[in-house]
C-alpha positions as a Markdown table, in Angstrom:
| # | Residue | x | y | z |
|---|---|---|---|---|
| 1 | Met | 25.5 | -52.1 | 103.2 |
| 2 | Leu | 25.6 | -52.3 | 99.3 |
| 3 | Lys | 26.2 | -48.6 | 99.0 |
| 4 | Gln | 28.9 | -48.8 | 101.7 |
| 5 | Met | 30.4 | -51.7 | 99.6 |
| 6 | Gly | 30.5 | -49.5 | 96.5 |
| 7 | Val | 32.0 | -46.4 | 98.4 |
| 8 | Ser | 34.9 | -49.0 | 100.2 |
| 9 | Ser | 35.5 | -50.2 | 96.9 |
| 10 | Phe | 35.9 | -47.0 | 94.9 |
| 11 | Val | 38.2 | -45.7 | 98.1 |
| 12 | Gly | 40.2 | -49.1 | 98.0 |
| 13 | Ile | 40.8 | -48.6 | 94.3 |
| 14 | Gly | 41.9 | -45.3 | 94.7 |
| 15 | Ile | 44.3 | -46.1 | 97.5 |
| 16 | Gly | 45.5 | -48.9 | 95.4 |
| 17 | Leu | 46.4 | -47.1 | 92.3 |
| 18 | Met | 48.2 | -44.1 | 94.3 |
| 19 | Val | 50.3 | -46.4 | 96.1 |
| 20 | Phe | 51.1 | -48.0 | 92.7 |
| 21 | Gly | 51.8 | -44.6 | 91.4 |
| 22 | Ile | 53.9 | -43.3 | 94.0 |
| 23 | Ile | 56.0 | -47.0 | 94.0 |
| 24 | Ser | 56.2 | -46.4 | 90.3 |
| 25 | Ile | 57.9 | -42.9 | 90.9 |
| 26 | Val | 60.2 | -44.3 | 93.3 |
| 27 | Val | 61.4 | -47.1 | 91.1 |
| 28 | Asp | 61.7 | -44.8 | 88.2 |
| 29 | Val | 63.9 | -42.4 | 89.9 |
| 30 | Ala | 66.1 | -45.0 | 91.5 |
| 31 | Asn | 66.6 | -46.5 | 88.0 |
| 32 | Gly | 67.8 | -43.1 | 86.6 |
| 33 | Gly | 64.5 | -42.7 | 84.5 |
| 34 | Val | 64.8 | -46.4 | 83.0 |
| 35 | Phe | 61.4 | -47.7 | 83.3 |
| 36 | Gln | 61.2 | -50.6 | 80.7 |
| 37 | Tyr | 58.7 | -53.5 | 80.8 |
| 38 | Gly | 57.2 | -55.6 | 78.1 |
| 39 | Asp | 54.4 | -58.4 | 77.9 |
| 40 | Tyr | 51.8 | -55.9 | 78.9 |
| 41 | Gln | 53.5 | -56.0 | 82.5 |
| 42 | Ile | 52.6 | -52.4 | 83.3 |
| 43 | Thr | 49.0 | -53.4 | 82.5 |
| 44 | Lys | 48.9 | -56.4 | 84.7 |
| 45 | Met | 50.4 | -54.2 | 87.4 |
| 46 | Ile | 47.8 | -51.5 | 87.3 |
| 47 | Leu | 45.1 | -54.5 | 87.0 |
| 48 | Gly | 47.0 | -55.9 | 90.3 |
| 49 | Ser | 46.9 | -52.6 | 91.9 |
| 50 | Val | 42.9 | -52.4 | 91.1 |
| 51 | Gly | 42.4 | -55.7 | 92.7 |
| 52 | Val | 44.6 | -55.2 | 95.9 |
| 53 | Gly | 42.1 | -52.1 | 96.2 |
| 54 | Leu | 39.3 | -54.2 | 95.8 |
| 55 | Gly | 40.9 | -56.6 | 98.2 |
| 56 | Phe | 41.2 | -54.2 | 101.0 |
| 57 | Gly | 38.3 | -52.1 | 99.9 |
| 58 | Leu | 35.3 | -54.4 | 99.9 |
| 59 | Pro | 36.5 | -56.0 | 103.5 |
| 60 | Ala | 36.1 | -52.6 | 105.0 |
| 61 | Val | 32.5 | -53.3 | 105.2 |
| 62 | Val | 33.0 | -55.2 | 108.5 |
| 63 | Tyr | 33.8 | -51.9 | 110.2 |
| 64 | Glu | 29.9 | -51.5 | 109.9 |
| 65 | Ser | 29.2 | -54.0 | 112.2 |
| 66 | Glu | 28.8 | -52.8 | 115.7 |
| 67 | Lys | 28.4 | -56.6 | 117.0 |
| 68 | Ile | 32.3 | -57.4 | 116.1 |
| 69 | Pro | 35.3 | -55.6 | 118.5 |
| 70 | Tyr | 37.5 | -53.2 | 116.8 |
| 71 | Ile | 40.3 | -55.5 | 117.1 |
| 72 | Met | 38.7 | -58.3 | 115.3 |
| 73 | Gln | 37.4 | -56.0 | 112.8 |
| 74 | Gly | 41.1 | -54.7 | 112.0 |
| 75 | Ile | 42.1 | -58.6 | 111.7 |
| 76 | Ile | 39.4 | -59.6 | 109.3 |
| 77 | His | 39.9 | -56.6 | 107.1 |
| 78 | Leu | 43.8 | -57.0 | 107.1 |
| 79 | Gly | 43.3 | -60.7 | 106.6 |
| 80 | Ile | 41.7 | -60.6 | 103.5 |
| 81 | Gly | 43.4 | -57.7 | 102.3 |
| 82 | Cys | 47.1 | -59.3 | 102.9 |
| 83 | Ala | 45.8 | -62.5 | 101.3 |
| 84 | Val | 44.5 | -60.9 | 98.0 |
| 85 | Leu | 47.9 | -58.7 | 98.1 |
| 86 | Ile | 50.3 | -61.5 | 98.4 |
| 87 | Val | 48.3 | -64.0 | 95.7 |
| 88 | Ile | 48.0 | -60.7 | 93.4 |
| 89 | Ala | 51.8 | -59.9 | 94.1 |
| 90 | Phe | 52.9 | -63.2 | 92.8 |
| 91 | Leu | 50.8 | -63.2 | 89.8 |
| 92 | Val | 52.0 | -59.9 | 88.3 |
| 93 | Gly | 55.5 | -60.3 | 89.5 |
| 94 | Trp | 55.9 | -57.7 | 92.3 |
| 95 | Ile | 57.6 | -60.8 | 94.3 |
| 96 | Pro | 60.9 | -61.8 | 92.7 |
| 97 | Val | 60.3 | -65.6 | 92.8 |
| 98 | Ser | 63.5 | -66.2 | 91.1 |
| 99 | Ala | 65.8 | -64.7 | 93.9 |
| 100 | Gly | 65.4 | -67.2 | 96.2 |
| 101 | Pro | 63.1 | -67.9 | 99.3 |
| 102 | Val | 64.8 | -65.4 | 101.7 |
| 103 | Val | 64.1 | -62.5 | 99.1 |
| 104 | Ile | 60.6 | -63.9 | 98.7 |
| 105 | Ala | 59.9 | -63.8 | 102.6 |
| 106 | Ala | 61.4 | -60.5 | 102.8 |
| 107 | Ala | 59.1 | -59.1 | 100.0 |
| 108 | Val | 55.9 | -60.7 | 101.7 |
| 109 | Met | 57.0 | -59.0 | 105.0 |
| 110 | Val | 57.6 | -55.6 | 103.6 |
| 111 | Glu | 54.1 | -55.6 | 101.8 |
| 112 | Ile | 52.5 | -56.7 | 105.0 |
| 113 | Val | 54.2 | -54.1 | 106.5 |
| 114 | Met | 53.4 | -51.5 | 104.3 |
| 115 | Ala | 49.7 | -52.7 | 104.6 |
| 116 | Val | 49.6 | -52.8 | 108.0 |
| 117 | Leu | 51.3 | -49.0 | 108.1 |
| 118 | Leu | 48.8 | -48.0 | 105.7 |
| 119 | Trp | 45.8 | -49.4 | 107.3 |
| 120 | Lys | 47.0 | -47.7 | 110.6 |
| 121 | Leu | 47.2 | -44.2 | 108.8 |
| 122 | Val | 43.6 | -44.7 | 107.4 |
| 123 | Ser | 42.4 | -45.6 | 110.7 |
| 124 | Leu | 43.8 | -42.5 | 112.4 |
| 125 | Tyr | 42.0 | -40.5 | 109.5 |
| 126 | Tyr | 38.5 | -41.8 | 110.4 |
| 127 | Lys | 39.0 | -42.0 | 113.9 |
| 128 | Lys | 39.6 | -38.1 | 113.6 |
| 129 | Glu | 36.6 | -37.9 | 111.2 |
| 130 | Ala | 34.1 | -39.4 | 113.7 |
């Protein structure tokens, strides 16, 4: 199980950093190449991406248990991962708290939907591998 936790952690971190990279490219292009942050914001976001990767990677060990139904494994995995994602999103500024409650709710929903879609893609990949 310890080996699986290590593998899941590295995979989660890799996916977290890949998603951060892709989103950074999209934001950079959308802003016409103006991508400026201060106060170590990029460093905070990269570390946040690592944290989110661990938040989704570590709980993935739940899939090692044959005693827990697959749907429950998914709920546990996504529940922990999304909770970590939302906390980190507030901490590093991915959720614009100054924009008001409607924008905050929309940002949280977008992040949860993205997490579920990514989970589904990874699930399909591993199902195909098996």
